[in-house]
N, C-alpha and C positions, 0 to 999 in steps of 0.2 A: 504494500500500500504506500503510494507516494504521499509525503507530507511536506508542507512548507513551514516557514518560521512562525506562522500564526495558527498553529494547530490547537484545537480545543478538544475537550473530552466530552463524550456522551455519557449521561447517567440515565438509567431507566427508572421511572417513578412507579413504585409498586407498594402495595400494603402488606406484602409478605416477601421479604428479601430472600427467604430460604427456598422459595418456590421458583424454579427456573421457567422463563417464558420461551416457548419454542422458537418464535420468530427472532427474538433477541439472540438466542443461541446460534441461530443460522447466520445472522449478521456478523456476530463475533467470529464464527468459523470462516465465513467468506472473506472478511477483511483482515483476519488474523489480528484482532484487537480484543481488549477486554472492555466490557460495558458494565461498570459497577451499578448495583441496585441502590436506590435511595427511597426511604419511606417518607410519607407526608410529615411526620414529626421531625424529620431531619432537615426539612426545607429551610427553616429559619436559620439554622446554623450554616447551611449552604450559602445563604445570602451574604454571610460575613467572610466567605472564603473565595474559592476560585471564581474569578469573574468571567472566565472563558468556559463556563459550564453550559452544556447543551442538555436540555431535559427532554427525554423521549417518553411519550405517553401512549398507551394503547387506548384508542378512542372508545372501545367497548367498555373499558373500565373507568372512563373519565368522570362520569356522573357520580359514581361511588367515591372515587378519590377526591373529587372537587368538594364534596360535602365535608371532607375532613380538613380541607385547607381553605375554608370559606373566608377566613380572615387574612389569608395570604394567597391572593389570586395568582394564577400563572401569568397574568398580564404584567406582573412585576418586570420592569425593564432589565433586571439583572439576568433573567433567564431567556435564552433562545430556546425555542421548542421545536420538536419533531413529533408529529402525530401519525401513528401507524394504525392499520386495521380499520380504516374508515369504510363504512358500508356503502354510503351513497353521498351525493353532493350535499355540502353543508350550506346553511344560510350564512350571509355576511356576519350577522350578529354572533353566530356560533364560532365562526373563524376568528373573530376579534377577541373572544374569550381566551384564546391561546397566546395572547400577547405577541411577543416578537417571534412570529412563526417563520421558521427557516425551511421546514420541509413537511410535506403531507403525502402520505402513501395510502392508497386504497387496498382493500382486502384482496382484490383481484390482481394486484401487482406481483410480479415474480421476484424471487429473492435476489436475482442478479441486478434488477433495476433498483430495488430498494437499497442494496449494498452500494451500488454506484452512487446513488443520491446521497447516502449517508457520508460516503467518502468525500464528496464535493462539499457537503455542509461542514464537515470537520475542518476542511481547508478554507473556510470562509465564504463559500458560495451559498446561494439559495437553490432549493429544488422543489418548486411548487407547480402543480398542474396549471395549464393556461387559464382555465376557467376561474381558479382560485386567484391567480394573479390579476385577472380582469376585475373580479369582485373587489379586491383590495384597492385597485386603482380607482374604481368608481367611488369607493368609500372615501378615499383621501381627496378626491375632487369635491365631494360633498362637504368635506371639512373646510376646504378653501372657500366654498360658497357660504358656509355658515359663518365664517369669520367676518363676512361683510354685513352680518346682521347687527343692528344697533345694540350697543352694550347696555344702554339705559332702558330697561323694560320694567313695567309695573307688575312685578310678580308678588303674589301673596307669600306669607311664611310657609304655608303648606306646599305651595308650588315649588318653592326653593328646596324644601326638604325632599320632595319627590325628584327634583332634578339631581340632587346629590345622590339619591338612591340609584338613579339611572347611571351615574358615573361609576358605580360599583358593579354594574351589570345585573342588578336585581330585576327579577321578573315582576309582573303585575301582582301575582299572589304574594311574593315576598314583600313588596312595597305595602300591600294591604295589611299584611301581618305586622310589619314594623310600625305602620302609622295608625293601626287600630281602626281601619276603615274597610269598606267593601271593595272588591275588585271593580265593581261598576263605578264606584266613586273615583277610584284610581284612573279609570279610562276617561272619566269626565274631566278630571284635572289635567290629564295628558292632552286632551283635545284643546283645552284652554291654553296650556303651555305652548303647544305647537302653533296655535293661532297668534299668540303674543310674540313669539320669537320669529314668526314667519318661516317656519321650517316644516318639512313634510313628514318626518319620521323620528324614531328614537335615536338613530345614529346621528342625525343632524342636531337634535336637541342636546345630546351628550357632548358633541363637539363644541357647541356654543357654551355649555356649562363649564367645560374644561378650560375654555378660553377666558370666560368672564367671571366665574364664581371663585372666590377664595376657598382654599381647602379647609 
């Protein structure tokens, strides 16, 4: 395996380090590398260490794992991410939850293609399907458009709280639970927020909030 001077290491996120993952084993064998396993509880410590860490996640396990790291989303900029075993095309919102996404591999991809992509990622490149790249490009174009939205908007306290929840990637049901309101009320507030901000969707509203709301 060819390596350059900016070689990073892949770590596989798993809730059981003692259980080998067949695809990870195949990648290790094909590339002749070691992919250490890391558990959710170890992520905080990982933030303080190797900045060139690439986090590999099995998409079929993501929902279960994500519930364990809700306070430490993968969107943290420290982590570059590789998603494997994706069953079908993902929505843009789903893609964005993976943060600094460097690679995405479908379940139908063969081991040679996956290994080649991982090799390129280790050496600093991206390996994303064209449709995923197009989705991300469209998303960032929307961000540019959202930045032209007036910063001074008459938002209520409740609407600001909901915008902050959107920034964390919370769903309508999570917002409803956190705010002690119904999902119908959340949808009503979102409608008013979109109208006030002159945006069309959650992605654009989140982009506006990140630009204009203090953390």
